[in-house]
N, C-alpha and C positions, 0 to 999 in steps of 0.2 A: 303552755306547750306550743300553741299555735303561733304565739308571738316569737318564741325562740326559732321556730321553723322559718318564719318570714324573715327574721334577721339573718339566719344562716344563708338563705337563698339570696338575700341582698348582698351579703358579703361575697358570696360565690360569684355573683354577677360582676362585682367590682374587681375581683381578682384578675390579674393579667393572665391572658391565655398563654399556655406553654408554646414556645416557638415550634413550628413544624419541623420535623426531621428533614435534613437535607437529602436531596436525590444524590445517590452515591454512584459515581462513574468509576469503575475499576479498570486499571490499566497495568499491563506488564510489558515492558519495552526494553529493547537492547540499547540502553542509554550509554553504556560503556562496552568495551570489548570490540571484536572485529566487525560487528554490525552496528557500531555507534553512529555511522553515517545515516542509518535508518532511524534508530531509536531516539537520537538526540533531537532532530527536528520534529519528530512525532510528539515527544513529551512537551517540548516548547509550545507546539501548536495547541495541544490539549489544555495546558496551563493558561495560555493566552485567551482562548475562547470560552473556557469556563469562567474566567474573570470577566470577560465582556458580557456573557449571558447574565451573570449575577448583577453586573452594573446596570443592565437593562431590566432588572426586576425578577430574574430567575425564571423558573418554569413551573407551571401549575401552582403558583403561589408559594413556591419553595426555592431555596437556594440550591445550587449544585455544589458538590464536593468531589474533587478528584483524589482518588486513592491510588497512587502509582508506585510500582516497584521496578527496580532495574534487574532484569533477568540476564543481562549481558550476553544474550544470544545462546544461553544454555537451556536446553530443553528440560532438564531435571529441575533447575531453578525455577523455570516458568511453571512447571507442574506444581511445585510447592507454593509459589506465590498465588496461583489461581485458586488452589485449595484454601489458602488464607483469605483471599478476597471473597470467596463464596461463603465460607463457614464462619469466619470471625468478623470480617469487615461488613458482611451482609450487603454487598453492592447490588444495585438494581440492574446494571448492565455491564458487560465487559467490552472494552474497546482496546484492542492491543494484539500482541503477537507480531513483533516486527519481522520475524523470519518464519518460514514454513515449519521448521523443526519445533520452535516454541509453540506455534499455533496447534500443530497436530498433537502435542503433548497435552494441551489444554482442552481439546475438543471433547474427549470422553467425560471430563469433569463437568463441563458446561452442559452437555447433553444429559448426564445423570441428574444434575441439580435443577435442570429446567431454567437456566439463566440465559437470556439473549446475549449472544457473543458475536461481535463484529470484528473480524480479523483484518490486519493491515498487511498480510503477507500475500505472495504472488501465486503459488502453485495451484493448479486446477484441482488437485486432490482435496483441497479444503472444502470445496462446494460440490464436487462430483465424486461419488453420488451425493445428492442433497441430504443434509443433516437438519433435523427439525429446528434446532436452536442456533445454528451457525450460519453467518453471513460473511461477506468480505467486500472490501472496497477496491483493491487494486485490480487492474487488468490481469488476466491469467497468462501463464507461460505459453499455453497453446495459442492464445490470441497473438502473442508476440511473434511466435513462429509464423503464423499465417500472414500477419502484416508484413513481415520481412520477405516471405516467399512471393507475395503479391508484388512487392517492390522489385524483387530480383527479376521476375518475369517481365515486368514493365521495362526493364533495362536490357532484356534479351539474355539474361543469365539463367542457364539451365542445370549446370553441374556445380555443386557446392560442397564445401567441407565444413564439418562441425568440429569445434574444439570446446571442451567444457571442463568445469571444475568438479570438485568432489562433494560440494555441499548439497543439501536437500533440494534447494531451488535449482541448482545447476543440473543435477541428475534428472529432476522432473522435467525441466525444459528440454534437455537433450532427448528424453523419451518422447515428449510431445512433438518435437520437430521431426523425429524419425517417423512418427505416425502420420503426420499430415503433409510431408514433403511431396509424396507422389500425387496427392490430391491437387496440388498446385503445379504439377509438371516439373518439379525440381528433383534431380537425382543427388543423393548424398553419396559422393564418391570417395570421401575420406572422413574418418571419425576418430579424433584424438582426444585424450583427456590429460589433466594435470592434477597434482595433489594440492591440498589446502595450504601447505607450507612451501610450495615450490616458488622459487624466485627467478627461474629462467625456463622459458618454454620454447627455446630455439630448436631443440631436437624434434618436438612435435610439429612445429611450423615448417621445418625443413622437409619433413615427410609430406606435409600438405603442399608445399611448393612444388614437389616432384610429382604430385598426383595429377596434374593437368586440370585442376578445377578452375572455375571462372569467378568464384566469390567464396568468402569465408564468413562463417557465423560463429561468434563466441557466446555460448550459453553460460552465463555466470554473473556474479556480483562480487563486490568487495575489491580488493587490490589486484586479484588475479587478472581481470580484464585490462587493467592499465599496463601490467607486465606484458601481456599478450600483445597489446597495441605497440609498445616500444620495441619488443623483439621482432614484430611484424615488419616494422620500418627498417630495423637494423639488418634484416635479411634481404632487404630490397624488394619485398613483395609489393607489387603495384595493383593487386586485385582489390576490388571493393571489399571492405571489411564492415561487418555488421556486429553490433553489440545488442544485448538485451535491455529491456526497460529496468533491469536491476541495477544499472549504473546511470540512471537518468538524473544526474546532478552535476553541478560544476566541479565537484570534487574529482570525478573521473577525468574531466578535461584537464584539470590542474595536475593530477598525477601523471597523465599521459603526455602532457606538454604538446609540442608541435606534432608529435606522432599521431595525435587524434584528428588532425585535419582531414576532412573528407569522410570520417567514420559516420555511419548512419545507424540510427536506432529508433524503435517505436517508443513513444512516450505520451504523457498527458499534455493537454494544451497549456497547462500551467507554465511550462518552461519557455513558451513563446507568447506569454500573455499579452504583452504590449503590441505585438505585431499581428494579432488576430484581427480580422475585419470586424467592424462595429456591429454587423448583423449576426455575428456568431453568438449563439445562445449562451455559451460559456464565458464570454469575454468579461461581463460585469463581475461574475463570481471570482474568476481567477485574478483579475486585476485588483479587486478589493482584498483578496487574501494575500496576494504578493505585497501590496502596500502595507497592510497591517503587520505582517510577519517581518518584513525587512526594516520597517520603521522601529519595531520593538527590539529586534535582536541584532540589527546591524550586520546581517549576513544574508546571502542570497537564498531564495526559496529552493526547495527540491520537491520532486513529486511525492516524496515519502511523507513530508509534513502535510502535503495535500491529502494523502490517504487518511491521515488522522483527523483532519478537518472534516472530511466526508463521513468518516465513521461516527464522530461525535454528533454532527448535524443530522445524520440519518437516525441516530438514537433519539435525539431531542425531538425531531419532527414526529417520530413514531409515538413517543410519549404524549406529545401534544395532541395528536389525532386520537390516541386511545383515551385521552383525558385522565390518565392514570399511570402509575408505575407498576401496576399489576403485570407480572412477567409474561403471562400467557397472552394478555391483551397487547403488550408491547411487541412480542414476537409476531403476532398476527398482523399488527400494523406495519412492521418492518417488511414482512412478506408481501403486503399490499402496496408498497411504495411504487408510485408511478410519477414520472416526470420530474423527479428530483434532479436539479441541475447543480452539479458539483464540480470539483476541480478535476475529477477523473472522467467526466462525461455526463450524459443524461441517463439516469438510473431508472429502469423499469423492471422491478422484481416480480416474481410469481412463485407459485408452489414448486415449480420445476427449475427455477433460476434464482439462487440466493446471492447473485452478484448484480445482475441487471444491466450489464454493459454489452454492447455489440462492437464489431470491429471498427465502426466509425468513431468510437470514442478514442481510439489511438491516432496520433499524428506521427507522420514519419519526419524525423529531424535529422539534420546533418551538422557536423561541427565545421564551422567556417570562421577562420581568424579567431579561434579561441572562444567562440560563443555558439549557441544553438541557433540554427536557422530552419525554418519550415520548408520542407521539400514540397514544392507545388506541382 
């Protein structure tokens, strides 16, 4: 009997250990549809860096696995995919939600299941009020409003017009701009909107032209801002035009053509990576990401892919510090993030702030000769 037990133990010791289960990163992204300019670079970024992390040995002695679904910008699809990611795929963390609508559809599910969720969408409502399990990487729409109003005042501009789209981000940014304009000494003297399917905004812009404002701010993303920009020039409007960080990619410049010349918008340092001073703390990170992404995919980076990079790396660093994929420990480690230097800025989170960026994380950019230039 003793001999049999000894033999059994010896055989057990010689048996190969079962491979550790991979760490599962769940993503739901607008890879197709009207917000594909957000989701496509986000998914490519997640795929690229999961691959790179695995090539470097993985995390906590385990490989990473990306489980991603294309929600096509549809909030109901997003809700269904998040339910699947949590209940069937058993993911360890959620990184996704290209749009505010998709994100807000997922928030109750992540909160109820107790799964750390890092959103890639822009509206301030995602993290205000603070939700226990929800974090985000992009700058908020309120920050964009404030950065723009600070720039307007520096240029001596006090009377502005708003024009905004019908999407969740557009409506949220419009509301935030109306809230904070007075704080910065800017009067919103005209306020126009356009529909999701509109292809001509000249009627709204003609009203703005007649209102006697000194500058115009378009709160929106997608193709709408490019149409606004073209119509703006067609009407001969020579006032300064500002766009949101929702169009911080070369796609906006390409769609707008020469009409984009001189347009300003707040954006992450990533779009001007190579022109940053060497002493800038973000330069090493953004130059490296830009090189990796453009070398792999043969297309220019956008800030949206950068948001996905930051989301993944924040999750990875939180797991590393927690020494575990235990969801509660990872959540706590995310909330304790300090000094993370990413493509969006230097992140310092707290129990009161699940984004961790201040206004200095935004750079004011201007379109010059078909490219982005840093406004100094």
